[in-house]
C-alpha positions in Angstrom: 34.9 -50.4 -35.4 31.5 -51.0 -34.0 30.5 -54.5 -35.2 31.7 -56.3 -32.1 34.6 -56.4 -29.8 36.7 -59.3 -30.5 39.6 -61.2 -29.0 43.0 -60.4 -30.5 43.7 -62.4 -33.6 46.9 -60.7 -34.6 49.4 -59.7 -31.9 51.7 -56.7 -31.9 54.6 -59.2 -32.2 53.1 -60.5 -35.5 52.8 -57.0 -36.8 56.4 -56.4 -36.0 57.4 -59.6 -37.7 55.3 -58.7 -40.8 57.0 -55.2 -40.8 60.5 -56.9 -40.7 59.5 -59.2 -43.6 58.4 -56.2 -45.6 61.6 -54.3 -44.6 59.7 -51.4 -43.2 60.1 -49.6 -39.9 57.0 -49.0 -37.9 56.7 -46.8 -34.8 55.1 -48.1 -31.6 52.1 -45.9 -32.5 51.9 -47.4 -36.1 52.3 -50.9 -34.6 49.3 -50.4 -32.3 47.3 -48.9 -35.1 48.1 -51.7 -37.6 47.4 -54.3 -35.0 44.0 -52.8 -34.3 43.2 -52.4 -38.0 44.2 -55.9 -38.9 42.1 -57.3 -36.1 39.1 -55.2 -37.2 39.5 -56.6 -40.8 39.7 -60.2 -39.5 36.7 -59.6 -37.2 34.7 -58.3 -40.2 35.6 -61.5 -42.2 34.3 -63.6 -39.2 31.1 -61.6 -39.4 30.8 -62.2 -43.1 31.3 -66.0 -42.6 28.1 -66.1 -40.6 26.0 -64.9 -43.6 23.8 -67.7 -45.1 24.9 -68.2 -48.7 23.9 -71.8 -49.5 21.1 -70.6 -51.9 23.3 -68.0 -53.6 24.8 -68.9 -56.9 28.6 -68.1 -57.3 29.3 -64.9 -59.1 32.5 -64.8 -61.1 31.9 -61.5 -63.0 29.9 -58.5 -61.9 28.3 -58.1 -65.3 27.0 -60.8 -67.7 29.1 -59.4 -70.6 31.2 -61.9 -72.4 34.2 -61.2 -74.6 34.0 -57.5 -75.3 37.3 -57.3 -77.3 37.3 -56.1 -80.9 37.7 -58.6 -83.8 41.2 -59.6 -84.6 41.7 -58.5 -88.2 44.8 -58.4 -90.4 46.0 -54.9 -91.2 48.9 -53.4 -93.1 52.3 -53.8 -91.6 54.5 -50.9 -90.4 57.4 -50.4 -92.8 60.7 -51.5 -91.4 62.3 -48.1 -91.7 59.5 -46.5 -89.8 59.5 -49.2 -87.1 63.3 -48.8 -86.6 63.6 -45.0 -86.9 63.8 -44.5 -83.1 65.9 -47.6 -82.3 69.0 -46.7 -80.2 70.9 -49.6 -81.8 70.2 -51.5 -85.0 72.2 -53.9 -87.1 71.4 -55.3 -90.6 67.8 -54.2 -90.3 67.2 -55.7 -86.8 67.0 -54.2 -83.4 70.2 -54.7 -81.5 69.9 -55.5 -77.8 72.5 -56.3 -75.1 73.4 -59.9 -74.8 71.7 -61.7 -71.9 73.4 -64.8 -70.7 
């Protein structure tokens, strides 16, 4: 990236350690690439930290819309037979599921 050249923040050893934690294998080429990319991301965050934001109000939502959900209204119930018609196992009008203990 072009922003600025930076000192290494994340080492190749740390990238290898992260890969081991994630249980993924990375080649030497991928290790170098990921090290460079992660350092670029952290460098960009350092650049963002320098932006003056003291007069900016916090933004929690992109739009000013509030609850846009539909009204919760009572409707007719699904008949038991229809609700249970595709159940693999049923007993005495109830769904039967494996015991979990």
